N, C-alpha and C positions, 0 to 999 in steps of 0.2 A: 639411415640414414638414407632414404631416398632424396635426390635432390641436393644434397650437403656441395658435393664437389662441384657438380654443372649447373647450379642453380634451379629453377622452377619459377614456372608461369603462376597467377593468382589463379587457382583453380575453385569452382564450384562443385561443391559435395554433397550428394545425398546420400545418406546412410540409414542402414538397416541392421539394428544389433540381434544378435542371438547367440544360442547356446548350441555346443556343434550335437548335431543330431546321433543318439545311442552314445555320445561318450561318458562316460565314468570319472567323474572328478578325483581327481589328486590331492588328499589331504595338506595341508599347508606344515612345509617344517615348524617346527617348536625352537623356540631360543631370539625371537624377534629379531633376526636378522634383516639386514634391507635388500629388496631386491632390485636387482639393476638390470637393465639391459645389455645380452648377453653379444646375440645374434638375430640379422635383420637380413633374410635371402627373398628375389623377389625375383620376378623372371628374368631377369637383364643380368643380376649383381647381388655378390652376397657381400654382405658386411660383419665385421664383429670386432668389439668395443673390449678395453682391456684396463683394469683399476688394480689401483695397489691397495696394500693392507688398511688404509684407511680410508676405502671405499671411494679417494680420487680417481676422476677419471683419465688414463694415462696414456693412450693410443687408438685411433681409430683406425680401419681396415678394411678400405672396397674393393670386390676383388670383381672385375667383368669377367659375367662368365661364358663371353662368344670367344674373347682372345687374349683371356689370360692376363690382359693390364691390370695393375693394381698400381691405386694411391694408398700413403698413407699421412693422417693429422697429428701430430704430438701436439695436444694444449699446453701452455708453458702459462705457471701458476703464480702469484707475489700475495703475500700475505692473506694467503687460500682464496685470493681471486683470480679468477680468470682474462691473464691481459693480452695473450697471446693466442694463434695458434699458425705451425709451420708446418708446411706441406714438402712432400718431398715422392719420389717415383722405388725408392726404396728405403730400407729401415734404417742403413747408414748416411743417409743423405736426405733428414727429414731439416732442410735449411733455408726455403723459399716460404717468402711471406704469403700468409692463407687468410688471416684476419686480425684486427685487432680492436681491443673489448676498452672503452671509457667509462666512468663511474661517476656520478652525483656524489656528492659530501655523504647523504643520510646512506651509498650503497647502492642505490638502485642502476640497473645498468642505463647509461645516457646515450650509447653511439656504438655503431658497429662497421671496422673500414675494412671493405672482402678488398684482395689483389686478384688478378689475374695472376696465372704461372709464370714466373720469370720476370714479374715485374715489379717495380718498387713502390709506385705510386698506386695509390688505389683507383678501382675501378667504380665500385660503390659505396654509401656511406648511406647508412640507414640511423637519423636520431627522434630519440625516444622522449615521449613528452607525457606527466602522471597528473591526475590531481592531486588534492589535500589528503585523500584518501589511500595513495597509493596506487590507484587503479592507470593503465596505461589508456589514454586518452587520442592522444594526437602521433603520427609517425611520419618522418619526411625522408623520403628518399632522392638523393644525389644518384646521377649514372655519369660515364661517359656515352655522350651519343653517337658518337663517329671518332674512327680513326684522328688521332692528333687532336681531337677537340680539348678542351679542358670540362673539369668535370662542373655539373650543373646540375640546377633542381628539378626534379622528373616528375615527383607525386606526391602529394599531401594523402594519409589516409585518416581517417576520424574512426573512433570503437566507442559502442554503447555495449553497456556491461548488464545482465541480468543480476538478481539476487543472489544467485548459486555460484557466482565466482568465474563464471562463463562470460565472452564474446558472443553478442547474439547479434551485432549487425558491424557491417564497415561500409563507410564511403571511401570509395578513391578517386581522386582528382587528378586528373591532367594539369602539369604546370608546364608555364613559358614564359620565359624571363623574368622568373619567380613571382609570376604572379598567376592564381587561380585561370583556369580558363573553363568551358562548360561541359567538357568532357570528364562525364563522372560513371562510375561503375557501382553499382550497391551488390554487396553480398549477403546475406539474412542466412543465419545458423540457428539449428538446436542441438541438443547433446544427451548422451544417454546420463546414467549414472554409474559409470562406469570410471575403474581409474585410468587416467592420462599418463602412462609412465615418465612423458617429456616434463611436466610440473615435478614429478621427484628428483628428477637429473637437471635441473636450470642450466650447470655446466656447459651440456651436451645440446640443450634446445637452444640454447643463444648462437653457435653456430648454423643454423636455419631459419632466419630470418624472414624468408619469402612469405612464409605462411603465419601469421602472429597468435592467430586463434589458435593453433595447434599448440602452440608453445606457450600461450599462455592463461588457458582455461583450465579449469579443474576438470573437467569432462572431457571424453572424445565425442568430435563433433559426428552427431547423427544425420544434418542436415542441412545443404548450404546450396544457395542457388546465386550465381555470378551473373548479374541482368546488364546489358549495354541497351545505345540505341537502340540497336539490331540483333544483339547476339545474346546468347544466355549458354549459359556450362552448370550441366551436371555431374553426377559421380552416384552412383549405388555402389554401394559396399556395403559387404555384408560378414557383421564382425566375430569371431569367437572368441571364448575369452577362459582362461582358468580360472581354479577353485579360488583363488584372489581377488578375483575382476579384473586381471592384466589382460589384453588382448592378443593371443597368440597367432591369430591366423587374420587376412582381409583378403577377400575376393572383390576386386574392384572393377565397373562398367562404367564407362566417362560416356556421355551423349553430348555434342555439342550441334547449338540449333543456332540458324540464321532466319530472320524475320520467320521465326514462328514454325520452319523445317528441320527435320535431324538433317546433319551435314556429317558427320561423322560420328562414329562409334569405335571404342576400343576398350578392350576388356584387359587386366593385368591382376596380381596377386601378389602378395607377401606374408611370411610367415615369421615369424619374433620367437625368441627365447630369452630366457633370462638367468642370473645366476643370483644366489645369495652371498652377501658378503655379513 
C-alpha cells in the first residue's frame, strides 16, 4: 500500500495494460476462496498484510528496504466496521492513533481522520458526500496548513462517474477561508476491464484516501492526466495480470510537465502477490 503511511500527492496516471510476454497462466484454485492482497514490493519498500480466519484484515507491515525501518498498522473493528487504525514501530507497541473512521446511518463511509505519529490531534480530515444512488460525488479535505495552526478546509473535490462504476473525472478546487478559489486542477481517467483488488478489500482501501479513484472505482486506472494552469502530470504504467485478472506487476514511468515541456521523469515498479482464504 504505497503511500499509506507517508501520504501521497495527487498524481496523473497514464496506464497501459498487457499480459506478460511468454508467461503461461496458472489455473485458479477450486473451492471459491476469496483472493486477498498478501504482499506489495516496490523499489524502496515491501508491505505484508495479515488476515484472520474470517478473512478480516488484521495487520499491515511496511518495511523500508534501504534502512530496515518498519512500521505496523493494526485495524480495529466494531460491529464488523473499521473504526480505528493504530500505528507503531514494533508489533508490541501498536498504540498510536493513525486513522479514525465515521459512517452515515446507512453504513457508507462519512469521514476519515488522519493523525501524525505521536500526536492526538488530527492533521487531515476527509469528508465524503454521496448521491441518492450511493455514488461518491464530493469530498472535502481539511489540513493543518502550518505549525501551530488550526485545521482548516483546504480542498473540495467533485467526481463524475461512468456506467461501469468508475470515476472518469475529478475536479480539485483549492479553498481559502472556507470559500472556493479559482485555483482548480482537473483529472481525467480511463480504465481497463480487470479486477481492482482494492474494491474487494474496502477496509484496506479506506486507509489511503489520497487517490479516491483507485479505491472506489470498479476497475484499474488505465489513463489519467492531472492538468493545472501551467502544469501537467502523466504516469505510464505497464500492468501484468494473473489468470484471474488481478494485477501482479506494475512498471511505472511518471512525467511532469511545465508550460508544455518535460521537467522531470521518474521510473518505478512494484509486484503484488495474493493469498486465498
